[in-house]
N, C-alpha and C positions, 0 to 999 in steps of 0.2 A: 699416881703422879699428879693428877689434877688436884687432889686433896692437899698434897704437899705444897703446891703452888699457892692454893688459897690460904693455907696456914701461914705462909711467908708474908702475904699481904702485898701492899704496893711497893714498888721499887725493885722488884726482881728483874735482874738483867738476863735476857736470853742469850744463848750462845751465838757467837758471830759466825758468818759464813765460813771464815777460815777455820774456826774451831770445829764446825760441823764436818767440813770436808778434809780436815787435817787430823789433829790429835784425837778427836772423838771417833772419827772413822777408823783410825789405826787401832785405838783401844778395842773397838767392837770387833775388828778383824782379828786381833790377837786373842780375844775371848773365844772366837769361833775356832781358831787354830789350836788353842789349848784344849778345846773339846775333842779334838782329833786324837789326843794322846792315848786315851783309854781304848779307842778303836785300834790304834797302831800297836798297842801292847797285845791286844787280842790277836791281831794278824800274825805277830811274831810267835805267839804261843800255839795257835791251832790253825793258822792259815786263813785264807779268805777266798771269796769268789768275786770276780769282776764281771759285772753284767752291763749289757748295752740295751737301750730301749729307744728305737726309732719311731717318731711320730710326726704328725703335721699339725701345726697350730692353726688358730682361727684366721690368720693372715696368709695361710698357704705356705708357710716356711717349713722346710724340712729340718727337724731338730733331732739330734742324737744325745741322749743322756747317758752318762757313765756313772755307775753306782757300785759301791763295794758292800758285799754282804759277808758278815762273819758271825761268830758266836756272840759278839757284843751287840750286834744289831746292824742296821742299814745306814750307810753313810753316802750322801750325795757327793760325787767327786767333781763332775764337770758337765757342762751342757754346750754343745757345738751346733752352730747354725750351718747346715749342710746344703742350703738352697742353691748356692752358686757352684757346687762341685759335682763331679760325676762320682756317685757312690759305688765304686767297684771294690773288689776284694782288697786291692792294695791300699785304698783309702781307709777302709774299715780296719785293716791290719795296723796301719800307722797310728790311728786313734787309740786302739787298744794297747799297742806296744808302748806308746808314750805314757799311758797310765800305769802300765806294769813297771816302767822305770821309776815312776814316782812312788809306787807302793813298795817296790823291791821284789825282784823276781822270786827270791827265796820264800816270800810270804804268800804268793799266789798259787792256789791249788788248781783252779780251773777258771775258764772264761765261759760265760753263758750268753748266747744270743738266740734270736729266732732262727728258723731253718731256711731262710732265704739263700739263694744261690751265691750271692755276694759274700755272705758270712761263711759259707762252706769254703769258698776260695780263700778267704782271710784265714780260716782255720789251717789250711795247708801251709800258708806262709808262716804262721806262728809255730807249727810243728817243726818246720825246718830251722827256725831261729831259736826257739825255746822248747825243746823236746820234753822238758820236765813239767810243762803245764798242759793240763787237759783242756780240750775245747768241747763243750757239750751244747746241744740244742736246748732251747727253753722248753721245759716239760709242759707248762701251761699252754704254750703255743701248739705243741705237738698234740696235746689232748684236744684242743679246739679243732685241729684238723681232723681228728678222729670223729668228733661230733659232726663236722661238716660232711664227711664221707657218709656217715650214717644217715644224715638228713637228705642225701641224694638217692638213697634207696627208694624205689618207686612207691611202696606202701607208706613209708614215712613222709615222703614228699607230698603225696596226696593228702595225708592227714594234716600236715602243716598248712597246705592250701585251704583245706576246709575250715581249719581253725581261724585262719585269717579272714575268711568270709564272715564268720560270726563276729569277730572283734571289729571288723570294718563296719558292719551293719550297726553294732551297738554304739560305736563312737561317731557315726555319721550324722546322727540326729540328736539334738540337745535334749529333747523330751524323753527319748528312749534312754539316753545316757543317764539322765537324772533318775529315771525309774530303776535302772540297773543298779545305780549306787545305793538306792534305798534298800534293795534286796540284799546286796552284797555287803553294804556298809563300808565299801572301799572301792578302789579302781580295780579293773580286771587285768589290764595290760601292764606288763612289767618289762623294764629294760635291762639287758645284760651288757657285758663288755663287748661282745661280738654278736653278729647276726644269728648264729646258731645257738648261742647262749640265750639270746632273747627268745628264739623259737621254743627252746625247751622250757624257759620260765613261763611263757604264755600257755603252752600246753599243760604244764603243771598247774597253773592258775585255773584253767578251765576244768581240769580234773578235780581240783580241790573245791570248786564252786558248782559242781554238777547239779546238785539238788536245787540250789538257788536259781540257777539259770533255767532249769526245766520249769520251775514254778513261775519264773518271769515270763516265759513264752506261753504259759497258760493264763496269764493275768488278763482280766477283762479290760483294764486300762490300756494295755499294750495293743490289744485287738481293736479297741475303739479309736486308737490313733490312726489306724488305716495303713500303717507301714507294712504289715504282714500280708496285705492284699496285693502288693506289687510283686513282680516276677522275682526280684532279689529277695524280698521278704519271705516269699513262699519257699525259695531255695534254702535260705538260712534256717527257716523253721524246720525243714526236712533234715538239714544237717544236724541240728540240735537233738533231734529224735534218734539219730542213727550213728553218730560219730564216736560215741564214748568208748566202745571196745577198741577202736583204732587208736584213740588217744591214750588209752591204758597201755597198749603195746609200744607206742612211740616213747612214752615216758619211761617205760621199763627198759628200753634201749638206752635212752639218754641219761637217766638220773644217776646210775652208779658212776658213770664217767664224770658227770657234772659235779658230783660230790668230791671226786679226786681233784678236779680243777680247783674247787673251792679250797681244798686243803693245801694244794701246791702254790696257789696264787696268794700267798700270805707272807708275812715277815718271819715266820717260824722256819728254821732250817729243816728240810724234809728229805734230803738225799737218802738217808737211811730208811725212809719209809716208802719211797715211791714204788719200788718193786713190789713190796707187800700190798700197797694200795691197789696196784694194777691186778694182782692175783685175786684180791678180794672183790674187785669190781667185776671181773670175768665170772667168778663164782656166783656173785649176786645176780648177774644177768641170767645165767643158766637156771638158777633157783626160781627166778620170777617167771620163767617159761617152763616150769615143772621138769627141768632137766631134759626137755625134748630138743635134741640137737638140731633137728630140722628147722626149728623155729628161731634159734639164735645163732646158728652157724655163720650166716653172712656177716653178722656184727662181730663175732669173734675173729673172723678172717680180716676184717677191717682193722680191728685193734692190733692183732698180731703183726700185720704188715708194717704199720708205723712204729709200733713198740720195738720190734726186732731191729729196725734200721736206725732208730733215733734214741731210744731210752734204755738200752742195755749196754751201756759203756762200762768199762772196768769200775768206775766210781759208783755207778748205780748198783752193780752186782756186789761189790765189796761192802757198800753201805748196808745192803740187805743181810749179808753174811755176818757182819759185825754188830748187828742190832739184836740184842738179847730178846727183845719182844717177839721177834720172828724166829730167831735161830733155835731156841730151845724147844718150842712146841713142834718145830718142823725139822729137827736135827737130822733125822735119817734121810729125808728127801734131799736136804741141802748138801749133806756130805756125799751122797750118791751122785750128785751132779757136780762134776769136777770143774765146771765153768766158774762157780762161785769162789772156790779156793784159788783157782788160777787168776781170777780178777784181783783178789787181795794181794797176791804175790806180785802181779804186774804193777799195782799201785805203789807197793812198798819199794820195789826196785826202781820205779820211775821217780818217786818223790825223794828218796833218800840215797845219798851217794855212799855213805859209810857201810861197807860190807858186813862189819861186825854187828852194827845196829840192825841191818837187814836180817841177819841170821837170828838175832835175838827176838825180833818181832815175829818172824815166821815160826820160830820155836814156840812162841807164846800161843800160836794158833791151836796147838795141841792142848794147852791149858783151857782155852775157850771150849774146845770140843769135850773135854773131860770135866769141866767145871772145877778146875783146880785153882789154887792160889787165892787171890782176892775174890774170885767168882764163886768160891765154895762157901757161900753165906746163905743158909736156909732160914726161912721165916720161922718164928716160933709156932709150933703146931702146924707147920705149913706143908707137911706131906712131901718134903723134898723140893719145894719150889725154889727157884733161884732169884735172889734179890740183887739186881744190878742197876746201874745207872746208864742211861743212854746219852 
């Protein structure tokens, strides 16, 4: 734009205040609205998810964002200043309900919020008014609560406290910090979205830089600075010599779930993968502890408690059942568990009114099970593998 102005030379007339606030603004608004059309077409074809995100800005104002997620991508819909109102279930429900009216009830498959009590109350109101729309808790938020529960286990809590002593010591003295950065070539402390995500990232950072940190605490320059002679210094030096086994255990608890959070907290639709991700995370935790149940049982119990209550809705189970990536390698186990097929049927009967279409879809489940029709497409020399699109 600057080059175009320069090429025009002297005498270029700028837009008037009226043009900026009138015609130009309306043209820009129309361009934005035109960009909605491709999203709206996607909503009509495959439905969409309405999501809420409550947060507090730098001025202390409570803000709720409303966003639509579909196969076409993410679309910001509205932002509401909630500072002056009581955010109860009725208020959240009214916000969501207005957005559903704008989108079209027939286009909304589910509403996703965090698991706060006001949102649970709002979900009950939505179920009464719009029974064909599912309301689910945010998977990333639920997973973060799992990490928080694991972080409260006494051995993990003690390990996090010990790790903080090390990082606090390293960052409290500029000369020590400069020496540490020379050894590591980077910073040690990393920030996550939440407190326990940060705790995991810092434990992982300590684990990844174990050798460098051990060499740092043996360095003559660090000893000559005199910081290791203080009570805190001696304590931290002792921690660095003994904490690594505990850090390994804590990371082995945290990391498989943190990887699921990373996958879920993205712009890629993941409903069909969440159940599989959770099964894989539990298996990985068990494997990291040599399948010794006594070592990982408390963490499995934490995962199952929140998973069973928040992340096993009909949509989650149906997504797993209908995902060929998981279905065909695990067909026997899935078919022997009637809850998956029941979830698919519940989704079909909830979302579709036409009984003939319902029957056709349910009949197609047998084609999925037997790999018939469009699913009967084997790879060349593929040994019977199924080629399908998710």
